[in-house]
C-alpha positions in Angstrom: -19.7 -17.5 -23.3 -21.7 -18.7 -20.3 -21.2 -17.9 -16.9 -22.1 -21.3 -15.6 -19.0 -22.6 -17.4 -16.9 -20.7 -15.0 -14.9 -22.9 -12.3 -12.1 -22.0 -10.0 -9.4 -24.5 -9.5 -6.6 -24.3 -6.7 -3.3 -23.8 -8.4 -0.7 -26.6 -8.6 2.6 -27.5 -10.4 0.4 -28.2 -13.7 -1.5 -24.9 -13.9 0.1 -22.2 -12.2 1.9 -20.7 -15.1 -1.5 -20.2 -17.0 -2.2 -17.6 -14.6 1.1 -15.9 -15.0 0.3 -14.8 -18.5 -3.0 -13.1 -17.8 -2.9 -9.3 -17.5 -5.4 -6.6 -16.7 -5.9 -3.4 -18.6 -3.1 -0.7 -18.4 -5.4 1.5 -16.3 -6.1 -1.5 -13.9 -2.2 -2.1 -13.2 -1.9 0.3 -10.4 -4.5 -1.4 -8.4 -3.4 -5.1 -8.6 -0.1 -6.9 -8.0 0.9 -9.1 -10.8 -0.4 -12.9 -10.6 3.3 -14.1 -10.5 4.3 -12.0 -7.5 0.9 -13.2 -5.9 1.8 -16.9 -6.6 5.4 -16.5 -5.2 3.8 -14.7 -2.0 1.6 -17.8 -1.4 4.6 -20.0 -1.3 6.1 -18.0 1.6 2.9 -17.4 3.3 1.1 -21.1 3.1 -2.2 -19.6 4.5 -2.7 -17.8 1.3 -4.8 -20.0 -1.1 -4.2 -19.2 -5.0 -6.8 -20.3 -7.7 -7.2 -20.0 -11.3 -10.3 -19.1 -12.7 -11.3 -21.0 -15.8 -13.9 -20.6 -18.6 -14.4 -24.3 -19.7 -10.6 -25.2 -20.0 -9.3 -21.7 -20.7 -7.4 -19.6 -17.9 -9.2 -16.3 -17.6 -8.4 -15.0 -14.2 -6.8 -15.6 -11.0 -7.8 -15.1 -7.2 -6.1 -15.7 -3.8 -7.6 -15.7 -0.1 -6.3 -16.1 3.4 -7.3 -19.3 5.0 -6.8 -17.6 8.5 -8.9 -14.7 10.1 -7.2 -11.4 10.0 -8.2 -7.9 10.6 -12.2 -7.1 11.2 -12.2 -10.8 12.4 -12.7 -12.0 8.8 -11.2 -14.0 6.2 -9.7 -11.9 3.5 -9.8 -12.0 -0.3 -6.4 -10.9 -1.4 -6.6 -11.0 -5.3 -9.4 -11.2 -8.0 -8.5 -10.3 -11.4 -10.2 -11.3 -15.0 -7.8 -11.1 -17.8 -8.3 -7.8 -19.9 -9.8 -10.0 -22.8 -12.6 -11.5 -20.7 -13.6 -8.4 -18.8 -17.1 -7.0 -18.7 -18.9 -10.4 -19.4 -19.9 -10.9 -15.6 -17.1 -13.6 -15.4 -15.5 -11.8 -12.3 -18.7 -12.0 -10.6 -19.5 -15.6 -11.2 -15.6 -16.2 -10.1 -16.1 -14.2 -6.8 -19.4 -16.0 -6.0 -17.6 -19.3 -6.4 -14.7 -18.0 -4.2 -17.3 -16.9 -1.5 -18.9 -20.5 -1.4 -15.4 -22.0 -1.4 -14.5 -19.8 1.6 -17.6 -20.7 3.2 -17.4 -24.3 2.9 -13.8 -24.8 3.4 -13.1 -22.3 6.1 -16.7 -22.1 7.6 -16.1 -18.3 7.0 -18.9 -16.1 8.6 -17.2 -12.7 7.4 -15.4 -12.1 4.3 -13.3 -8.8 3.7 -11.6 -7.5 0.8 -9.6 -4.3 0.5 -9.3 -2.2 -2.7 -8.3 1.1 -3.9 -11.2 3.5 -3.4 -10.6 4.8 -7.4 -11.1 1.1 -8.5 -14.7 1.7 -9.9 -15.0 -1.8 -11.2 -14.1 -3.7 -7.9 -16.4 -1.1 -6.1 -19.2 -2.2 -8.4 -18.4 -5.9 -8.1 -18.2 -6.0 -4.4 -21.3 -3.9 -3.9 -23.3 -6.2 -6.4 -22.4 -9.2 -4.1 -23.3 -7.6 -0.8 -20.1 -6.2 0.5 -20.8 -3.2 2.8 -18.5 -0.4 3.5 -18.2 0.2 7.2 -15.7 2.8 7.0 -12.5 0.8 7.6 -9.4 1.8 5.9 -6.1 0.2 5.7 -3.3 2.4 4.1 -4.5 3.4 0.7 -7.3 0.7 0.6 -10.7 0.7 1.6 -12.0 -2.5 3.3 -15.6 -3.9 2.7 -17.4 -6.7 4.5 -19.6 -9.4 3.6 -21.4 -11.2 6.3 -22.2 -14.9 5.0 -25.5 -16.3 5.9 -25.8 -20.1 5.6 
């Protein structure tokens, strides 16, 4: 399994269902909405951009970001998940790096923000390793961390 074989693909009529079949571990379920719900949300909020995460030709995860600025004057990552069978292999970090590149190129994003539940240790480790900084911002039950993108 090679991280360089990870790619992200914008969802369409041919690949959306692949992501609906992916699941996280039972312990992670309280921290994230289902992919099917997220995909439905993107149809009613067209600024949300859903992507599948693929390892070679196998769907292994899902991500979604907003293509318009929101709170903290940044572009928000709405979802990132890796199927329970592919976790712990660095694939989430590889996919998140690709998403940051996509947001930077497609949106000219200078600031990227993501919110997550403070008890989600996996998310905390991932975002910290990618240079996201906790500036003390809180939104409901979630903390928001910020990455300033340097080009």
